[in-house]
N, C-alpha and C positions, 0 to 999 in steps of 0.2 A: 864423625859423631854418629853413633848408632843407638838404636833402642830396640827392644824386643818386647813382644807381648803375645798373649794367647790368641789363636784364631781357631776355635773349636779344639781339635787335637793337634793343630799345626802351630808353629811359631813363626811369626814374621819378624823380619829385621827391617829397621828404617835406617837408611844410609843416604849419603849424598848421591845425587843424580850423576850418572856417567853418560858420556856421549853415546855409548852403545845401548843405552836404555831407551833412546828416543823412539825408535820404530814401535816398540812394544807399548810405550806410554801413549803415543798417538793412536795406535790401533784400539786399545781398550778405552781410551777417552771417547772416541767416536761411538763405541757401543754404549758407554755410560751415559752420554748426553743425547742419544737418540730419543728417549722418552721426553726429555726436556724440550727439544726442538719440536717434537710432535705436539706437546702441550702448547708451546708458544704459537704454533701454526693454528691450532684450534682457537686459542684466545684472540689472536690478532686477525685471523681470516687470511684468505689467499693474497689479496692485493697488498696489504701492509707487510705480511710475513715474507712474501717472495720479493718485495722491494728491499727489505732489510737483509734477507738471507736467501739470495737466489740459488746458492749452492752451499748450504750450511756445512756439509761434510768438508768441503775444500777449505772454507774459511775457518772452521773450527780446528782442523788439522794444522793450518798455518798459525793460528793463534797459540796452540799448544807448543808447536815447534819454537815459535818466537819467544815465548816465555821461558821455555826450558833452556834455550841457548842465550838468554839475556844475562850478561855479566852483572847486572844490577839486581838480579833476583837470586835468592838462595832456594834451590830446588832439592827435594828429598823424595826418595822412592821407598815404598813398602815392598819387600821382597818375600815371596813364599815359594817354596820348591824351586829355588834358584832363578826365579823370574819376577820382574816387576808386576805387581797387582794393584798398586795405588801410587799416587804422587801428590805432593803439595808444593806450591811455590809461595815464598814469603818475600814481601817487600818491607824493608826497614825504613823508618822515618817517612812513612807514607802519609800523605794528607797533612800531618803535623809532626813536629819534632817528637821523637820518642814514641811514635805510634807505629806499630807493626801491622801489616795487613796480610791476611791469607788471600793472595791474589787469585789462586785457582787450586782446586782440589778435586780429585777424581779417584774412583775405585772401579776396577774391572767388575762388570755385572756378575760374573761367575763367583766373585769373592765378596759381594755386598752382603750386608746383614750379618757380618761376622765381627763387627767392631773395628774394622780397619780404618774407616773414616774418622771415628772417635780417636783412635790411636794417632793418626796423622795430625788431627786437629790439636790434640794435647802436645804432641811432639813440637808442632809449629809454635804453640804458645810458650812452651818451655824454652825453645830456641830464642824467641823474641825477648823473653826475660833475661836470658844470659847475654844477649846483645844490647841490653840497656833500655829496652822499650818498657813503657809503663802502661800502655793501652794496646789492646789487640782489637782489630776490626776485621769483619768478613761481610761480604755482601752476597745476596742471592735474590732470585726472582720471587714474585708473589703469586705466580701461576701454579696450577696443580702439579706440574712436572717438577717444580722445585720444592715440593712439600717435604720430601725426605731430607733435603739439605737444611731447611728451616728447623726441622725436628732435631737434627744433629747439633746445630749451633745452640739451640735452646738447652739441649741435654748436656752440652759441654760448658754451660755457664755464660753464654753471651746474652746480652739484653737487646731486644729488638727495638729499632727505631723505624717505624713504618714510613715509607716514602711512596708517593704515588707518581707514576709516570704515565702520562696519557699520550695516545697516538691518534693522529688524524691524517688521513690521506688527503693530499691536496691535488685536485684535478685541474 
């Protein structure tokens, strides 16, 4: 399954994830999520953040690897100039029957603000419809670092359901 769309004067292709994409996807994912983890650190403070994420780069790299290699996830990459510049992982029948979830999505910071996130989101939603899902869901954080993701999901037609998660360090 492929899709193409404009990226300024470039064309991206969206195709199924291949094993040889993994290193590139992990590398740009860490760059993409650095501002998010910086924001989480600022919001949560040293004690809680470092308890939850003592080495966020290692745990995030492992999370991306695990999702990309999970046979129960459908993963797609956005390719520009013959290399991956974005990815999305979809879970079918997530949370409820016929509910698809965008489990994770990321775009290389060098290619952000060119519509790739929106193209990946729409590709994922179309894929879910084709696979018999009638609801799509995506989750993200409420901190400042996740603001671009919240804007993307609002722009692509998702309705927000605010959830509050409180943290308290127990000494």
